[in-house]
N, C-alpha and C positions, 0 to 999 in steps of 0.2 A: 294615418294608421297603417302599419305594415301587415299585409295579408299573407295568406298561405303560399301564394306564388313566390313572393320574395324570400320567405323563410325557406321554402323548398329549394330555391336556387343556391342557398348556402350549402345545402346537404347533398344535392344530386351529384353523382349517383351512388353515394356511399352509405347513406343512413339506413339503419335497420327498419323493418316494417313497423315496429312499435312506434318509432319516432314519426314515420309517415302518417300513421293513424292519428297521432297527437296533432300533427300539423293540419290534417284534414278537418278535425273538429274545432280547431282554434277559431276560425271565422264565425262559426255558429255560436260559440260561447260569447264571443265579443260583440256580436250583432244583435243579440236578443235583448229587447228593452227591459224585460222583467229581470234580467241578470246584470243590472247596472253595477252592483257591488263586485260581482265576479269579473265583469268587464274591467273595472278599475284595477283589481288585483292582477289580472293577466297583463295589463298594460305596464304595471310597475315591474312585473317579473320578466317582461320580454327581453330587455338587454342581457340579463344573466342567462336566459334560456338560449338566446342566439349565440352567446359566447361559448356555452357548453356544446351546442350543436356544431358550431364551427370547429371547435376542438376535436369533436368526434370525427368529423370529415377528414381532418388532417391525420388523425391517428389511424383510421381505417385504410387510408391510401398510402401511408408511408412505407409499409413493407413491400407492397406491390410495386410502387414507383421505384423504391430502392433496388429491388431485384432487376427491374427493367433497365435502370441506369447502369447497374453493374454488368448486365449482359451486353450493353453497348459500350463497355469500357469507360463509362463516365463515372469514375470512382469518386472524384471529388464531390460531384453533385449528389451522388448516392449517399456519401458519408454525411454531408451537411443535412440532407433531408432526414436521414435516420437518427442522427444525433439530436436534431430539433424535435423529432417525434418522440424520442426516448425522454427528453426533458419534459415534454408535454404530458406523457403518461405518468412520469414521476409526480408531476404537480397535481395530478388527479388521483394519486394513490394506486395506480395500476402497476404494481411492481412486476408481475410476470411479463406483461406486454412490454414494459420498459426494458426489462432484462433481455428479452428477445431482440429488440432493436439494438441494444448495446452490443450484443454479440455480432450482429450484422455490421456494425461499425468496425469492429475488429476484423471481420471477414474482409471488408473492403480494404482495410489497411494491408492485410496480408496478401490479397490477390494483386493489388496494385504495386506491391513492394515499395511502399512509401517510405522515404527516409524519416528517421526520428527527428521531431522538432518540438520545441517547447510548447507551442500552442496545442499540438496533438496530445502531448503528455498531460497537459492541464485539463483537456477535455475528458480524457480517460479517467483522471483522478476525480473530476467533477461527477462523472457517472458513478464511480465507485462510492463516493461520499453519500449519494442519494439512495443507494441500494440498502435493502434490509440487512443489517449486520449478521443476522442469523440465517440468511437464505443460502442454499447451496449454489444458487446462480452467482452469488458474489464471489465465492471461492473459485468457481470455474472462470469467471471473468478476469479476476486478478491474475490467475495463473497464465491465462492466454495473453493478457496485456503485457505482462512482464516478459514473456517469451518473445513477443513481437518487438518490444523495446530493446531487446538485446541485440537486434540487428543481425541475427544468425551467428553471433560470436561464440555462442555456447556459454556465455556468462549468465549471471543471475538476474538480469534486468538492468535497465538504465538507472543510474544513481538518482537522477532528478525525479523519476517516477517513484522510486523507493521513498524518497523524502516526502513527496506529496501524500503517499499512502500512509506513511508514518504519522504525519500531522493529523490526518483524518482519524486514525485509530487512537491517537492520543486524546483528541477531543471526545471520543467515545469512551475514554478511560479503559481502553483495551491495551494496557501497558505492555503486556508480553509480546503481542504481535507488533505493536508500535516499535518496540526495541529491535525486533528482527529487521524491520525495514530501515530503521535508522542505521543499523550496522552495515547495510548494503548501500547506504548513501554516503555522502561526504559531509553531512551536517553534524559535526561533533558537538557544536554548541546546542543545537536543538535536542540532540540525544541526551546531553547532560541535564538540560532543563526538565525534560520528561522524566529522567531518572530521579531527580530531586523530588518531583511530585510523587512519583511511584513509591519511593522510599518512605516519604513522610506519610503517605496515605495508606500504604499496605504493609510496610516493613516494620521490623522491630528496631529499636534504637541501637541494639548491639550489632545490627547488620548494615549500618550505614556505609561502612567501608567495603562490604562485599558487593553492593550494587555496582559501584564504579569499578572495582577491581575486575569483576567479570567482564564488563563492557570493554575495558582497556585491553585485557588479554585477548578477547575475541577480535577487536579491531586489529591487533597485531597479527593474529593468525590470518587475517585477510590482507596483511601487508599494507595496512592503512595507518602508517605511523603518525601522520599529521592529525587525523581525527582522534586517534588514541590520546595524543597530548592535549588536544582541545577539550575533549570530554573530561579528562582528569582535572585539568586546571579549572574549568568552569564549574564542575560538580563540587570540588573541594572549596571553592570560593563562595558558592551560593547555598550550600546545604546548611541549614540552621544548626545542626548538631555537630558540625565539624569546626573545631577551633582553627584559628589562623595557622597556617604552616606553608611550606615545610620548615622544620620537621613537624610531624603530626603526633598526636597522642596514640593513635591506632598504628600498631606495627605494620599491618598489611598496607596501609597507605604509604608508609615510608618505603616499603619494598617496591611498590609500583613506581614511586618517585625515582628511586635509585635505578630501577630497570629502564625507565624512559631515558635517564641520563646515560646509561651504559650502551644504549642502542647506537649512539653516534660513534663511540669508539670501536664497537664490535669485538672487544677482547673476550675471548672465551673464558679466560681465567677469572675475570671479574664476574661474568655471568654465573659461572659455576659456584664461586664463593658466595655470591648473593643468594642463590637458590638454597645453598646448604644452611646459611645462617638464619634464613627465615622459614625453615621447614615447619616450626610450630604453627605459624600463621597460615602457611600454605596447606597444611593438613585440614584446615577448616572446610575445605571443599575438595573432594577427590579429583575433580576435573582440572584444578589449577595446574598440577604437574603435567597433565596431558597437554594443556595449552602451552606450557613452558617447553615441553619437548619440541613442539612445532616451532615455537619462537626461536629456540636454539638453532634449529635447522635453517630458518629463514634469515636470521640476523647475525649469528655467531659461528656459523660454519660447522655446527654439530652434525656428524654423519647420521643418516637415517638408521633407525633400529632395524636389525635384520629380522627380528620377530617382534612385531609391534604388539604392545600390550592392549592396544585398542583397535586391532585390525578389523574386528567384526562390527564396530560401532558405525552408526550413520550420522551424518551431519544434520543436526536439527536445531532450529531456533524457535519453532512455533509449537504450541500445543496441537494435538491432532496429527502429529507426525508429518508436517509439511517439510519435505526433505530437500536439501540443497547440497551440491557437491562443492563445498567451500574450498577444500584443499585443491581439488582438481582445477578450479577456475584460476587460482594463483599460479599453478604450474603451467597452464596454457599461455599465460603472459610471458613467462620466461622461456619456455620451450626447451629447457635444458635440465629439468629436474629428473631424477631417476624414478623408475617405477616404484621402488620401495618407499619413496617419499610421498606417495599419493594416498596413504591411508587416511580416510576421513575421520573427523573428530566430531563428537556430539557436543554442541555448544548450547546446552540448556542451562 
């Protein structure tokens, strides 16, 4: 029989006074002959009780030990302790405490200036997946995690982390935010599969072409031609409401197909004629021509507009106005774009 002394050794010195009281009365309950039934029930419950108390000891000590390790520049040890503690809190439904430890994990990564690695990105994505989707802590966590993953480049976060976040949000059926993160990843196939589900679950049959057209144009605005091609090919092949093509029944899909073909040649005349001929389809969404203005500048040598028709708009792909400087990030890669070419576009 395990007495109070051995139970106390599991907890010392971190358990609250309420648990100390429970431990102190435990031998009395177990040792009373008149309480044989109660004795038996306590004996059966003891393994679970010890597990919970042991968990509590680890949870109470994790923040203090984590801070101590960080003050000693033992960032790897601190990070491992706090990450394990966060998972433990999540497993017991303690969202606020888990979120606090998760932020300490990020603080350790920032202070130690740790290089981005796949295992770290996967750990951050794991924590994100366990957070309450409606909690403000989750928004703060993902914003800070993406900033760290950019490595100080000023970009919008590491593509792998964006992909992992997109997959989690897709599982939660948060299609809009999932699309945002897919756009900043390099996973065109995953994005296409998510869009097929999004379209069939939430869209009208008449809009099946618009789901993929928007994604392709946005990928091109981000100068991600390969993902644009993959998302278009995969989506049109897998969507149950799209007949085999090209050519397609929907004119907008034919426009996107021709546009992707024209990118390799880079001929402005072809691009101009293409946009003129498909204006009826392009007028279905007022943002299409804004995207095409930017695509013309990036791929066909169109000079920037002197007075942009969208100069006051902000780049946004998420509800709640989560803002991103999409156009600015692509200009930093080239380093030779003019200031007039930096007008952001709203990508909703």
